[in-house]
C-alpha positions, 0 to 999 in steps of 0.5 A, a space after each residue: 477482516 484482514 489489514 496488510 499493514 505496510 510501513 515505508 521510512 525516508 519517503 520524499 514527501 513532495 515527490 509522493 504528492 507530486 505523483 500521487 495520481 500517477 501512481 494511484 492510475 497504476 495501482 487502483 487496477 492492480 488493487 481491485 483485481 485482488 481476490 478478497 480485497 476490500 479497499 485501502 487507506 494510505 497515510 504520510 507523515 511530514 517526516 516522510 513515513 507512509 503507512 500503507 493499509 490494505 483491507 483483504 476478506 480473509 489471512 489467505 487473500 492477503 497473503 496471495 496478494 503478496 507477489 502483486 505487492 512485492 513484484 508486480 508493483 514494483 515493477 508497474 511502478 519502479 520509475 515513481 518509487 525511484 522519485 519518492 526514494 523510500 524504503 518498505 521496513 515492515 509488512 505485518 497482518 492484523 485482525 480487523 476489531 473495530 472500524 467506526 470510520 463512517 
């Protein structure tokens, strides 16, 4: 399993929390339609840092999804992302070597 980890900084946490349901309604169908998609974990700190971990069956599937993350998602969520204010600072792929969540 591969984890695509995107880091964001400067996120307006209150705005993100207030619009998360609306964003989720747009994002979920896009993610579930991605080849090899196996789930997502999103984390936010009070200081405005946001981490999105999207799981895929392979590095190839994760790399093939970049167009969705870079173009389709911002196009459909632009009005919401403007309120969130933050910026993406990095994206990396990691091999999942352990997961003990129940």
